[in-house]
C-alpha positions in Angstrom: -14.2 18.9 -55.9 -14.9 16.3 -53.3 -12.5 14.1 -51.4 -13.3 10.4 -51.2 -11.9 7.9 -48.8 -9.8 5.1 -50.4 -11.8 2.0 -50.6 -10.5 -1.4 -49.5 -11.2 -4.0 -52.1 -12.6 -7.4 -51.3 -9.2 -9.0 -52.1 -7.3 -6.6 -49.8 -9.8 -7.2 -47.0 -9.4 -11.0 -47.5 -5.6 -10.7 -47.3 -5.8 -8.6 -44.1 -8.1 -11.2 -42.4 -6.1 -14.1 -43.6 -2.8 -12.8 -42.3 -0.7 -15.5 -40.8 -1.0 -15.8 -37.0 0.8 -18.1 -34.6 -1.3 -20.9 -33.2 -2.4 -20.8 -29.5 0.0 -23.5 -28.4 3.0 -21.6 -29.6 3.7 -19.9 -26.2 3.5 -23.2 -24.4 5.9 -24.8 -26.9 8.2 -21.8 -26.8 8.2 -21.8 -23.0 9.0 -25.5 -22.8 11.9 -25.1 -25.3 13.2 -22.1 -23.2 13.1 -24.1 -20.0 14.9 -27.1 -21.6 17.5 -24.8 -23.0 18.0 -23.1 -19.6 18.4 -26.5 -17.9 20.9 -27.6 -20.5 22.9 -24.4 -20.0 22.7 -24.9 -16.2 24.2 -28.4 -16.5 26.9 -27.6 -19.1 27.9 -24.1 -18.0 28.7 -22.1 -14.9 25.1 -20.9 -14.7 23.5 -22.4 -11.6 20.8 -22.0 -9.0 17.1 -21.7 -9.4 17.2 -17.9 -9.9 19.8 -18.0 -12.6 18.1 -20.8 -14.4 14.7 -19.0 -14.2 16.3 -15.7 -15.6 17.9 -17.6 -18.5 14.7 -19.4 -19.3 12.8 -16.1 -19.3 15.3 -14.4 -21.6 15.3 -17.4 -24.0 11.5 -17.4 -24.0 11.5 -13.7 -25.0 14.1 -14.2 -27.7 12.4 -17.3 -29.2 8.9 -15.9 -29.1 10.0 -12.6 -30.6 12.0 -14.3 -33.4 9.2 -16.7 -34.3 6.5 -14.0 -34.2 8.7 -11.7 -36.3 9.3 -14.3 -39.0 5.6 -15.5 -39.2 3.4 -12.6 -38.1 5.5 -9.6 -38.8 7.1 -6.7 -36.9 3.9 -5.2 -35.5 2.6 -8.4 -33.9 6.1 -9.3 -32.7 6.4 -6.0 -30.8 2.9 -6.5 -29.4 3.7 -9.9 -28.1 7.0 -8.7 -26.6 5.3 -5.8 -24.8 2.4 -8.0 -23.5 4.9 -10.5 -22.2 6.8 -7.8 -20.3 3.6 -6.5 -18.8 2.4 -9.9 -17.7 5.8 -10.7 -16.3 5.8 -7.5 -14.2 2.4 -8.4 -12.8 3.6 -11.9 -11.9 6.8 -10.5 -10.4 4.7 -8.2 -8.1 2.2 -10.9 -7.2 4.6 -13.8 -6.3 6.3 -12.1 -3.3 2.9 -10.7 -2.1 1.2 -14.1 -2.3 4.2 -15.8 -0.8 4.2 -13.5 2.2 0.5 -13.8 2.8 0.6 -17.6 2.6 3.6 -17.8 5.0 1.9 -15.5 7.5 -1.4 -17.5 7.3 0.2 -20.9 7.5 2.6 -19.9 10.4 0.0 -17.8 12.1 -2.7 -20.4 12.3 -0.6 -22.5 14.7 -1.4 -20.1 17.5 -4.5 -18.3 16.2 -7.8 -19.0 17.9 -10.5 -17.3 19.9 -8.4 -17.6 23.0 -5.6 -15.8 21.3 -7.9 -12.8 20.5 -9.5 -12.7 24.0 -6.5 -13.0 26.3 -3.3 -11.1 27.1 0.3 -11.9 27.8 0.1 -11.1 31.5 1.9 -13.7 33.6 2.7 -15.8 30.4 6.3 -16.7 30.0 7.9 -16.8 26.6 8.3 -20.6 26.7 4.7 -21.2 27.7 1.9 -21.9 25.3 -1.2 -19.7 25.4 -1.4 -16.0 25.9 -3.0 -13.6 23.5 -3.0 -10.4 21.6 -6.0 -8.6 23.1 -4.0 -5.9 24.9 -2.0 -5.1 21.7 -5.1 -5.1 19.5 -6.8 -2.5 21.9 -3.7 -0.4 21.9 -3.3 -0.4 18.1 -7.0 0.6 17.6 -6.7 3.5 20.1 -3.4 4.8 18.9 -4.4 4.7 15.2 -7.8 6.3 16.0 -6.1 9.2 17.8 -3.5 9.5 15.0 -6.3 9.6 12.4 -8.2 12.2 14.5 -5.1 14.4 14.4 -3.6 13.7 11.0 -6.6 13.4 8.7 -8.2 16.8 9.4 -4.8 18.6 9.3 -3.9 16.9 6.1 -7.3 17.7 4.4 -7.1 21.3 5.6 -3.6 21.7 4.3 -4.5 20.2 0.9 -7.5 22.6 0.7 -5.3 25.5 1.4 -2.7 24.5 -1.2 -5.3 23.9 -4.0 -8.0 26.5 -3.3 -6.2 29.4 -1.5 -2.5 29.0 -1.9 -2.2 30.2 -5.6 1.5 29.3 -5.6 2.3 31.9 -2.9 5.5 31.7 -0.8 3.7 30.1 2.1 2.1 27.5 -0.2 5.4 26.6 -1.8 7.0 26.3 1.6 4.2 24.0 2.9 4.4 21.9 -0.3 8.2 21.6 0.1 8.0 20.4 3.7 5.2 18.0 2.7 7.5 16.5 0.1 10.3 16.2 2.7 8.0 14.6 5.3 6.9 12.0 2.7 10.3 10.5 2.5 11.5 10.7 6.2 12.1 7.3 7.9 9.5 6.4 10.5 12.0 6.3 13.3 12.7 10.0 12.7 9.1 10.8 13.7 9.4 8.7 16.8 12.8 10.3 17.7 11.3 13.8 17.2 8.4 13.0 19.6 10.7 11.4 22.1 13.1 14.4 22.2 10.7 17.3 21.8 7.7 16.1 23.8 8.9 13.4 26.2 12.4 14.6 27.2 11.8 18.4 26.8 8.1 18.9 27.7 7.8 16.0 30.1 5.1 14.0 28.2 5.2 10.4 29.5 5.7 7.5 27.2 2.2 6.5 26.3 -0.2 5.6 23.6 -0.9 9.3 23.0 2.8 10.0 22.3 2.8 7.1 19.9 -0.3 8.4 18.2 1.4 11.8 17.7 4.4 10.1 15.9 2.0 8.1 13.7 0.0 11.3 12.9 3.3 12.9 11.7 3.8 10.1 9.3 0.1 10.2 8.2 -0.2 13.9 7.4 2.0 14.0 4.2 0.1 11.0 2.7 -3.2 12.6 3.4 -2.1 16.0 2.0 -0.8 14.6 -1.3 -3.8 12.2 -1.9 -6.3 14.9 -1.0 -4.5 17.5 -3.1 -4.6 15.3 -6.2 -8.3 14.5 -5.7 -9.2 18.2 -5.4 -7.3 19.1 -8.5 -9.4 16.5 -10.4 -12.6 18.5 -9.6 -13.5 20.5 -12.8 -13.1 24.2 -12.5 -16.4 24.6 -14.2 -18.2 23.4 -11.1 -16.5 26.1 -9.0 -17.2 28.8 -11.6 -20.9 27.8 -11.8 -21.2 28.0 -8.1 -19.5 31.4 -8.0 -21.8 32.6 -10.8 -24.8 31.8 -8.6 -23.4 34.0 -5.9 -22.2 31.2 -3.6 -19.2 32.2 -1.4 -15.9 30.4 -1.9 -15.9 28.6 1.5 -19.4 27.2 0.8 -18.4 26.2 -2.7 -15.5 24.2 -1.3 -17.6 22.8 1.5 -20.6 21.8 -0.5 -19.3 21.3 -4.1 -15.6 20.6 -4.2 -15.1 18.4 -1.2 -18.2 16.2 -1.8 -17.2 15.7 -5.4 -13.8 14.5 -4.3 -14.9 12.7 -1.2 -14.4 9.2 -2.6 -10.8 9.8 -3.3 -10.2 11.7 -0.1 -11.6 8.9 2.0 -9.5 6.3 0.1 -6.3 8.4 0.6 -7.0 8.8 4.3 -7.6 5.1 4.8 -4.4 4.3 2.9 -2.5 6.6 5.2 -4.1 4.9 8.2 -3.2 1.5 6.8 0.3 2.7 6.2 0.9 3.7 9.9 -0.9 0.8 11.4 2.1 -1.5 11.0 4.8 1.0 12.0 7.1 -0.3 14.8 10.1 2.0 15.1 8.4 5.1 16.4 6.4 3.0 18.9 9.5 1.6 20.5 10.6 5.1 21.3 7.3 6.6 22.4 5.4 3.9 24.2 7.5 0.7 24.2 5.3 -2.3 25.2 3.5 -3.9 28.1 2.1 -7.3 28.8 -1.2 -6.0 30.3 -4.2 -4.2 28.9 -4.0 -0.4 29.2 -7.2 1.2 28.2 -6.0 4.7 28.9 -3.7 5.9 26.1 -2.7 9.0 28.1 -1.2 7.2 31.0 1.7 4.7 30.9 3.0 2.4 28.3 0.5 0.8 25.9 1.0 -2.3 23.8 0.4 -2.5 20.1 0.4 -5.2 17.4 3.8 -4.2 15.9 5.5 -4.0 19.3 3.8 -7.3 20.3 5.3 -9.0 17.2 8.7 -7.5 17.8 8.7 -8.6 21.5 7.6 -12.1 20.7 9.9 -12.7 17.8 12.8 -11.5 20.0 12.2 -14.2 22.6 13.2 -16.9 20.2 11.2 -19.7 21.7 8.8 -21.9 19.6 5.7 -20.7 21.4 6.7 -17.0 21.2 7.6 -17.3 17.5 4.2 -18.8 16.8 2.5 -16.0 18.7 4.5 -13.5 16.6 3.2 -15.0 13.4 -0.3 -15.0 14.7 0.0 -11.4 15.7 1.3 -10.5 12.2 -1.8 -12.2 10.8 -4.1 -10.2 13.1 -2.3 -7.1 11.9 -2.9 -8.0 8.2 -6.5 -8.7 8.9 -6.9 -5.4 10.6 -5.4 -3.5 7.7 -7.6 -5.5 5.3 -10.7 -4.6 7.3 -9.7 -0.9 7.2 -9.3 -1.0 3.4 -12.6 -2.7 2.9 -14.3 -0.2 5.2 -12.7 2.6 3.2 -14.1 1.2 -0.1 -17.6 0.8 1.4 -17.5 4.3 2.9 -16.2 5.8 -0.4 -18.9 4.1 -2.4 -21.6 5.2 0.0 -20.4 8.8 0.0 -19.9 9.0 -3.8 -21.8 11.9 -5.4 -24.7 10.5 -7.4 
């Protein structure tokens, strides 16, 4: 006895291919109808404002499109169109604020951004005076983030290696994982307050770029731990078992097999952590404050940074200082963008072939 697949006849295939579908101009017509209905409701009812009208138009568009699609195309296509519309709307809702912020920063920042802005400092420049620059803050940010990365990235990677490869859900591993989860959600000012009270007030460490770097490293460690941990868990156990079967010790297996396999994701997670702390302001106000001059020594005296530069300039309130604040914010965004692009290039170059 043999089982045969039911065969679709030519007539059934023709009916499937000839199923009624909405024309391509239907979303445009439905959208125009929804906008007209929302405007009419805004005029004749208490619904007012651009936000309220936009929400009503969107809801009317969903209702009209789903109704028309259900009547003509059927239930399956109607649900598909409704889901696709929700997904596209979510993407647009996420992109609109991001693009708006970027355009605002670029348009406002270009008023004071030039080569002189990048090559000069704010020494002897009053808030009302044009000119001045961000060089001292840019140097401070690069040094502080570099020191924080040198402290936080190795500690985070080592902690993740312990949790995945050696912890085996032990009591210490569960404790470390718990505190990593707690540190992930702490406000940034708490890290600055901890460094200020424990190191500056108690141990006598002076307010400096190094103190700021320690607070940034505290914020960076949980991000590195979690991203590295997830990348290490994605490495197939078969690779570890094959290495052990050849007599390779565990530490060499981790060093030469596991970490190189997950290196692309580890580097990406580390750069995301660096980009996350680059724009932090609250801990820097407690640990280094700001200065108007260039301080190349992060271990001695206050050191400026881009976030504190923006905070200082926007607080002055004058037209010139506000323009400098927007230009400083644009430099900060460019720096984060350069870090992310560098991470992608490094991850691509280090990817296991």
